[in-house]
C-alpha positions as a Markdown table, in Angstrom:
| # | Residue | x | y | z |
|---|---|---|---|---|
| 1 | Unk | 84.8 | 107.4 | 397.6 |
| 2 | Unk | 87.7 | 108.1 | 395.5 |
| 3 | Unk | 87.4 | 110.7 | 393.6 |
| 4 | Unk | 88.1 | 110.9 | 389.6 |
| 5 | Unk | 89.1 | 114.5 | 389.7 |
| 6 | Unk | 92.2 | 113.2 | 392.0 |
| 7 | Unk | 93.9 | 111.8 | 389.1 |
| 8 | Unk | 96.0 | 114.3 | 387.5 |
| 9 | Unk | 95.4 | 114.2 | 383.3 |
| 10 | Unk | 98.5 | 113.1 | 381.5 |
| 11 | Unk | 97.3 | 114.6 | 378.2 |
| 12 | Unk | 96.7 | 111.7 | 376.6 |
| 13 | Unk | 92.6 | 110.5 | 375.9 |
| 14 | Unk | 91.0 | 107.2 | 374.7 |
| 15 | Unk | 87.4 | 107.1 | 373.7 |
| 16 | Unk | 85.6 | 103.9 | 374.3 |
| 17 | Unk | 81.8 | 102.9 | 374.9 |
| 18 | Unk | 80.5 | 103.3 | 378.2 |
| 19 | Unk | 79.4 | 99.8 | 380.3 |
| 20 | Unk | 77.2 | 99.5 | 383.5 |
| 21 | Unk | 80.1 | 99.6 | 386.0 |
| 22 | Unk | 81.0 | 102.8 | 384.8 |
| 23 | Unk | 77.7 | 104.6 | 385.9 |
| 24 | Unk | 79.4 | 106.1 | 389.3 |
| 25 | Unk | 82.3 | 107.9 | 387.5 |
| 26 | Unk | 79.8 | 109.0 | 384.6 |
| 27 | Unk | 77.5 | 110.2 | 387.7 |
| 28 | Unk | 80.5 | 111.9 | 389.5 |
| 29 | Unk | 81.6 | 113.8 | 386.2 |
| 30 | Unk | 78.1 | 115.0 | 385.5 |
| 31 | Unk | 77.4 | 116.5 | 388.8 |
| 32 | Unk | 80.9 | 117.9 | 389.2 |
| 33 | Unk | 80.8 | 119.3 | 385.7 |
| 34 | Unk | 77.5 | 120.9 | 386.3 |
| 35 | Unk | 78.3 | 122.4 | 389.8 |
| 36 | Unk | 81.4 | 124.1 | 388.4 |
| 37 | Unk | 79.8 | 125.4 | 385.1 |
| 38 | Unk | 76.0 | 126.4 | 386.0 |
| 39 | Unk | 76.1 | 126.8 | 389.6 |
| 40 | Unk | 72.9 | 128.9 | 389.1 |
| 41 | Unk | 71.2 | 125.5 | 388.4 |
| 42 | Unk | 69.1 | 124.1 | 391.3 |
| 43 | Unk | 70.1 | 120.7 | 393.1 |
| 44 | Unk | 66.8 | 118.8 | 392.1 |
| 45 | Unk | 68.0 | 115.3 | 393.0 |
| 46 | Unk | 70.5 | 113.6 | 395.5 |
| 47 | Unk | 73.6 | 111.8 | 394.4 |
| 48 | Unk | 72.0 | 108.5 | 395.1 |
| 49 | Unk | 69.1 | 109.3 | 392.6 |
| 50 | Unk | 71.3 | 110.8 | 389.9 |
| 51 | Unk | 73.1 | 107.4 | 389.9 |
| 52 | Unk | 70.1 | 105.7 | 389.7 |
| 53 | Unk | 69.1 | 107.7 | 386.3 |
| 54 | Unk | 72.7 | 107.7 | 385.2 |
| 55 | Unk | 72.2 | 103.4 | 385.5 |
| 56 | Unk | 68.9 | 102.9 | 384.5 |
| 57 | Unk | 68.4 | 106.0 | 381.9 |
| 58 | Unk | 71.8 | 107.3 | 380.5 |
| 59 | Unk | 73.5 | 104.2 | 380.4 |
| 60 | Unk | 70.7 | 101.9 | 379.2 |
| 61 | Unk | 68.7 | 103.7 | 376.7 |
| 62 | Unk | 71.6 | 106.1 | 375.0 |
| 63 | Unk | 74.6 | 105.6 | 373.1 |
| 64 | Unk | 77.3 | 106.7 | 375.4 |
| 65 | Unk | 81.1 | 107.9 | 374.9 |
| 66 | Unk | 83.8 | 107.6 | 377.7 |
| 67 | Unk | 86.7 | 110.1 | 377.4 |
| 68 | Unk | 89.4 | 108.6 | 379.5 |
| 69 | Unk | 93.1 | 109.5 | 380.5 |
| 70 | Unk | 95.2 | 106.7 | 378.5 |
| 71 | Unk | 97.6 | 106.8 | 381.7 |
| 72 | Unk | 95.5 | 106.6 | 384.1 |
| 73 | Unk | 92.4 | 105.3 | 382.8 |
| 74 | Unk | 90.5 | 108.2 | 384.7 |
| 75 | Unk | 87.3 | 109.2 | 383.4 |
| 76 | Unk | 87.7 | 112.9 | 382.0 |
| 77 | Unk | 83.9 | 113.2 | 380.3 |
| 78 | Unk | 81.4 | 111.5 | 378.4 |
| 79 | Unk | 79.1 | 112.1 | 375.5 |
| 80 | Unk | 75.2 | 110.4 | 375.0 |
| 81 | Unk | 73.6 | 110.4 | 372.0 |
| 82 | Unk | 70.0 | 109.5 | 372.0 |
| 83 | Unk | 68.8 | 109.0 | 367.9 |
| 84 | Unk | 70.1 | 112.6 | 366.7 |
| 85 | Unk | 69.6 | 114.3 | 369.7 |
| 86 | Unk | 73.1 | 115.0 | 371.5 |
| 87 | Unk | 71.5 | 114.2 | 375.3 |
| 88 | Unk | 74.9 | 115.0 | 377.6 |
| 89 | Unk | 78.2 | 116.0 | 377.1 |
| 90 | Unk | 80.0 | 116.7 | 379.7 |
| 91 | Unk | 83.7 | 117.2 | 381.2 |
| 92 | Unk | 85.5 | 116.9 | 384.5 |
| 93 | Unk | 85.9 | 120.7 | 385.5 |
| 94 | Unk | 89.8 | 120.3 | 385.3 |
| 95 | Unk | 90.2 | 119.2 | 381.8 |
| 96 | Unk | 88.0 | 121.8 | 380.1 |
| 97 | Unk | 89.6 | 123.5 | 377.2 |
| 98 | Unk | 91.8 | 120.6 | 376.5 |
| 99 | Unk | 90.4 | 119.3 | 373.0 |
| 100 | Unk | 88.3 | 116.7 | 375.1 |
| 101 | Unk | 84.9 | 117.7 | 374.6 |
| 102 | Unk | 85.9 | 118.3 | 370.3 |
| 103 | Unk | 87.3 | 114.0 | 370.5 |
| 104 | Unk | 83.6 | 113.4 | 372.1 |
| 105 | Unk | 81.3 | 115.7 | 369.7 |
| 106 | Unk | 83.3 | 113.8 | 366.8 |
| 107 | Unk | 82.4 | 110.6 | 367.8 |
| 108 | Unk | 79.0 | 111.6 | 368.1 |
| 109 | Unk | 79.3 | 113.3 | 364.6 |
| 110 | Unk | 80.3 | 110.1 | 363.1 |
| 111 | Unk | 77.5 | 108.4 | 364.5 |
| 112 | Unk | 74.9 | 110.6 | 363.2 |
| 113 | Unk | 76.4 | 112.0 | 360.3 |
| 114 | Unk | 73.5 | 113.7 | 358.9 |
| 115 | Unk | 72.6 | 115.9 | 361.8 |
| 116 | Unk | 72.4 | 116.6 | 365.5 |
| 117 | Unk | 70.6 | 118.9 | 367.3 |
| 118 | Unk | 70.6 | 119.3 | 371.4 |
| 119 | Unk | 69.5 | 121.6 | 374.2 |
| 120 | Unk | 71.7 | 123.9 | 376.2 |
| 121 | Unk | 71.0 | 126.5 | 378.9 |
| 122 | Unk | 70.5 | 130.0 | 377.6 |
| 123 | Unk | 72.9 | 131.1 | 380.4 |
| 124 | Unk | 75.3 | 128.6 | 379.6 |
| 125 | Unk | 77.6 | 130.7 | 377.4 |
| 126 | Unk | 80.6 | 128.4 | 377.7 |
| 127 | Unk | 78.4 | 125.9 | 375.8 |
| 128 | Unk | 76.9 | 127.9 | 373.7 |
| 129 | Unk | 80.2 | 129.0 | 372.3 |
| 130 | Unk | 81.4 | 125.4 | 371.9 |
| 131 | Unk | 78.6 | 124.4 | 370.2 |
| 132 | Unk | 78.9 | 127.6 | 367.8 |
| 133 | Unk | 82.5 | 126.9 | 366.9 |
| 134 | Unk | 81.7 | 123.4 | 366.0 |
| 135 | Unk | 78.9 | 124.5 | 363.4 |
| 136 | Unk | 75.8 | 124.3 | 365.9 |
| 137 | Unk | 73.2 | 127.3 | 365.3 |
| 138 | Unk | 70.1 | 128.1 | 367.3 |
| 139 | Unk | 67.0 | 127.1 | 366.1 |
| 140 | Unk | 64.5 | 127.4 | 368.8 |
| 141 | Unk | 64.3 | 129.1 | 372.3 |
| 142 | Unk | 62.3 | 128.3 | 375.3 |
| 143 | Unk | 61.0 | 129.7 | 378.7 |
| 144 | Unk | 62.1 | 127.0 | 380.5 |
| 145 | Unk | 59.0 | 125.0 | 380.5 |
| 146 | Unk | 60.6 | 122.3 | 379.0 |
| 147 | Unk | 63.1 | 121.3 | 381.6 |
| 148 | Unk | 63.0 | 120.3 | 385.0 |
| 149 | Unk | 65.0 | 123.1 | 386.2 |
| 150 | Unk | 62.9 | 125.8 | 385.0 |
| 151 | Unk | 66.0 | 127.5 | 383.0 |
| 152 | Unk | 65.3 | 129.3 | 379.5 |
| 153 | Unk | 67.1 | 126.9 | 377.1 |
| 154 | Unk | 67.8 | 126.8 | 373.3 |
| 155 | Unk | 68.0 | 124.0 | 370.9 |
| 156 | Unk | 70.8 | 124.1 | 368.6 |
| 157 | Unk | 71.1 | 122.1 | 365.6 |
| 158 | Unk | 73.9 | 120.9 | 363.3 |
| 159 | Unk | 73.7 | 119.3 | 359.7 |
| 160 | Unk | 76.3 | 118.0 | 357.4 |
């Protein structure tokens, strides 16, 4: 399988709505991002099971935006919104800190202009700092009993 991360980043980003045929690329970014940013998380599912979940749950049940390299078409990251819950925001590890997460978050905020909430693992200090820079505040903490990784997490909320 050709890896999206093999494509260099040209610096130009295009956002678009995800389609069913994007499932493999979204899965690849999801797995690579989690492995790079949160190596402490257990791998609970096979790549094939994760692809099934992305195809049949994430892409089917949430509104998903893709950030693509405008020059190569390579997927750089994605965000998924379920009502006012930012369910996912993941980037290819090699394109972090280039404004792509901010672009995706902006699209999500436009779609949910009054408020957003999200869950983030307590140990994911990079994500926590990112969301706090964008106006999110922690409103709840949990010992990990509400997620399948059993990893302590926080709920963050942003209001307009």
